[in-house]
N, C-alpha and C positions, 0 to 999 in steps of 0.2 A: 524560523523553522519550529522553534519551541512554541511560539504563539499559535502556529497552524495546528500543531499536535494538540495543544491545550484546547483550542476551539473544537477540533474534531472529537476529542474525548468528551467535552461537555455536551455536544450534540448527540453523541452516542448514548451517554448516560441519560439524557432527557428522553430520547426515543425509547430506551429500555424502560424507564420509569412510566412513561405514558402507556406502553404496551402492557406492563404488569398491572397498572391501574385499570386499564380497559378490561383485562381478563377478570379481575376481581369484581368490577362493577357490572359485568355483562349479565350475570343471573338476575340482578335487580332490574336492569334495563329490559331484559327479555320478559320479566314478570309484568312490568309496566306496559310494554307493547302488547302482550297477550291479553291484558285486561280490557283493551279496546277492540279486540277481535270477537267475531262470533264463535260459537262452540265448534262449528264446522272448520273454520279457519284455524282455530287453536289446535285441533287434532291433525291438521294437514301434514302430510309427509311426502316429499321433503318440506321442511318448514317454510312458510311464507313470511317474508320480511316486510315488504311494502305493497305488494299487489293483493291487498285484502280490503274488505269493506269495514272501515272503522266505525265503531258504534259506541254509544254510551249506555246501551241497554243493560249491560252487566252491572254497572254502578247503580242504575235505577232499581234493578231487582234486588241487589244486595241491601241497599238502604231501605227499601220498602219491606224486605223480609226480616231484617234484624234491627235491633235498637242500637245502632252504632254509637250514638252519644253516650249511652250508659257504659258500654265496653271501654270507650276512650276515657271516660271519667274515672272508671275503676283503675285503669292502667296508670293514669297520672297520679291519682291519690296514693296508690299502693307503691309505685316505684319511687316517686319523689318523697313521699312521707316516710317510707321505710329507711331511705338513705339519709334523710335529715337526722332521724333518730340515731342511725348508725354513726354519723359524724360526731354527734354529741357524746357517744361512747368512745369512739375511736381516737378523737383528738387527745383527751387526757391519757388514754392508754399508750398512744404513740409517744406523747411527751414524756411519760414516766420511763419508757424504754430507751428513749434517745438521750434524755438529760438527767435522769435521776436513778441510775442503776444502783446507787448505794442506799436506796431506801429499804433494802432487805435487812432485817435484823442480823447483826453479826454473831450474837451469842446463840449457841445451840439451844439453850433453855428457852430463850425467847421464841425461836422458830418452832420449838415443840409446843409452846403455849398457843401460838397462832394455829398450828396444825390441829390441836385439840379443839380450839374454837371452831375451826372449819368443819371438823368431823361432827361436832355437836349441831351445827347449823344444818348439815346435810341429813343427819338423823332426824332432826325436827321436821325438815321438809318431807322426808319419806313418811314419817308418822302422819303428818297432815294429809298427805295424798292418800295413804292407805285407809284412814278412818274417815275420809271426807264424805263417803256415801252416807254414813250415819249422822253426819252433822250438816246436812243440807249442802250449801255452797262452799263448805270449807275446803273441798278438794282442790279448788283452784289456787289456794294459797301455798300448796306444796311446791309446784314449779316456780311460783313467784319468789318464794324464799330461797329456793335453789339458785335461781338466776341472780338474786340480790347478793349472793356470796361470791360472785365473780371477782369484785375488787379484792376480797380477802385472798383469793387464789393468786392474784397478781402480787399481793403484798408479801405472801410467804414463799413466792417463787424464788428460784436461785438467780444469781446474776447472769446466768448464761442466756442473755437476750437472744442471740442468734438461734440457739436451740429452741427457745420458746416460740420465736417467729416461725421456725421451720415446722414445729408441731402444729401451730395454728394453720399454716398453709397446707399441711398434710390432711387436714379435715376436708379440704376440697377434692382430695384424690379418691375418696370413697364414693361409689355411685349412689345416687339418691335413692334408687330402688331398694338398697340394702336397709334403709331405715324408714321406708314408706309405711309399713304396717304399724310400728309403734307410734310414729308421729300422727298417722291418721286416727288411731285410737285415742291418742292424747287430745287431739283437736275435737274429736267427737265428744269425749267426756267433758271438755271445757266449753262446749258449745261454740267453737271457733270455726267450724266448717262453714264455708260460703259466707265469710265475713271479711270486710276489708281489713279490719284489725288483725285477724288471723293470718291472712295472706301477706300483709305488710310485715308482720312479725317474723314470718318464715323467710321472707326475702331479706330482711335485715340480718338475721342470723346467717343466711347463706353468703352474703357479701361482706360481713364484718371482718373475716380474716384478711381478705384482699385490701379492704379499706385501711386497716391498721398497718398492714405491711407497706403499702404505698406511702401513707403518711409518715411512718417511721423513716423511710428512705428520704423523704423530703425534709423532715425535721433535722436529720443528720447533716444536711447541707448548710444549716444555719449555725453560725459561730455561737458556741455556748457562752462566750464572753459577753455578748449582748444581753442575754438573760441574766447573767450575774450582775451586770451593771444596773439592770432594772431592779434587782433585789436590793442592791446597795442603795438605790434611791428610795427604797421603802415600798416597792410594789409587792402586793400580796400575791399568793399563788394564783388566784383567780385572775387578778389584773395582769399577771405575767402571761398567762395563756391567752386571755381575751384581747388585750391591748398591745402586746409585744409579739408573741409568737404567731398568732393567727393572721394578722395583717401581713407579716413577712412571708408567710407560706400560702398566701391567697391563691397564686397560680397553681400550686400543687393541690390544694384543697379543692379548687374548682375542677381541675382535670380528674381528680379522684371521684368527685361527686358525679361528673358527667359519665365516666366509665361505669360507675356503679348503677346509675340510672339506666344506661343502655343494657347492662347485664340483667337488671330486674325487668326491663321492658320486654326483653327477648326470652325470659324464662318461661318455659312451657310445661316442664314435668310437674312441678309443684302446683302451678296454677290450674292445670287440668285435673289434678287429683284432689285438690282441696276446695274446689269451687264447682258450682253448678249453674247458677244464674245471677243471683244478686251481686256477688263480688267478682264475677268472671271478667278478666281483662281481655285485651285484644287477641291474645294467643288462643283463648277459647273461642273468640269470634271467628278466627281463621279455621279452627278445627271443626266448627259447626258446618262447614261446607264440604266435609268429607262424608259422603253418603254411602250406604251399603250398595246402592246401584252403581257406584263408581265415582270417579273424580270428574267434576265439570271444571275443566282447566280455566276457562275464561272467567267464570264467576269466582273461582278460587283465587285467581290472579287479581281480580278486582278487590276482593276482601283483603288479600295480602298487601296490595298497594295502599289501601286505606289504613291498614295497621302500621305499616312502616313509614308512611308519609310524615307523621309528627316527629319521629326520632331522626329521620333523614334531614328534615329542616333544622332541628336542633343541632345535629352534628355539623351541618353546613355553616350555620351561623356562629358556632363556637369552636370552629376548627383551629383558629389562631390561638385561642385560650388553651385548647387541648394540647397543641404542639408545644406551646410555651411551658405548660405544666409538665409534660412528659420530659422535656429537655431540662427541667429544673433540677432533676436528680433521680427520677424513677428509672430512666433508661440510660445506661452508661455503656 
């Protein structure tokens, strides 16, 4: 009787999982189906599922009208490149939060000295930015100096790592439109508008809190005794992170990288406002099919299918790695 109940429960859970999965995937399936319809069939009501004339004309027109390889290349370079740089910054930051909380100076005088050094760096950055117009290209060094003092901020921070992590995550809670004007003016003055470097830099900053948060959670699952044993064997700090910590956390790092790439690939707000043509990714490619005359659903669906196809294939091929990484410690 128990076996019969257990079998019935497993069947019910599987059916429920398949039903939820179908509901989640149905918008993508409908977009793909619409991309093969004519505009007349795409607007038909009630919707036509199978009794339609399937055609490839939408894809031919989209590919002939737009430079799809350029948009795809920009998306790959900006999303992957930005998050590789983000990992290079996030791995040491997450390591320091997970394994070296006592790095903060104990004495109040020492903390005040570091605070004074930080204030001096920020003042120098502000001066460089304000007088930059009179010194040619000097203005660009202000933000660079300000960003370079981020390690000093972590150094003089308190031991309250959970509070620091919550503060970092809270930066994701502010709508992007709230800082659009200053960031746009900053990019304009630094000549970063419509550049792959500028978009990648923005995507890196946007995803950095999530990357650090996830890596910190993964690193906390690794016994600190292993790292201590590596230090006793003479491993330097760099060797400890590169040859001991990183290989052990590979599933978590891979899933974090995949999630960050997906978030960057789907980012539309910043890419639409900071690019026009040269650095425009696939989100701008989709938006270009929204015309004042109205939406042409079949062509828009074809453009959307071409935009999501690479990330769908990537997610399908790496789904085992993603699930393994998420169960490594990020989701409890």
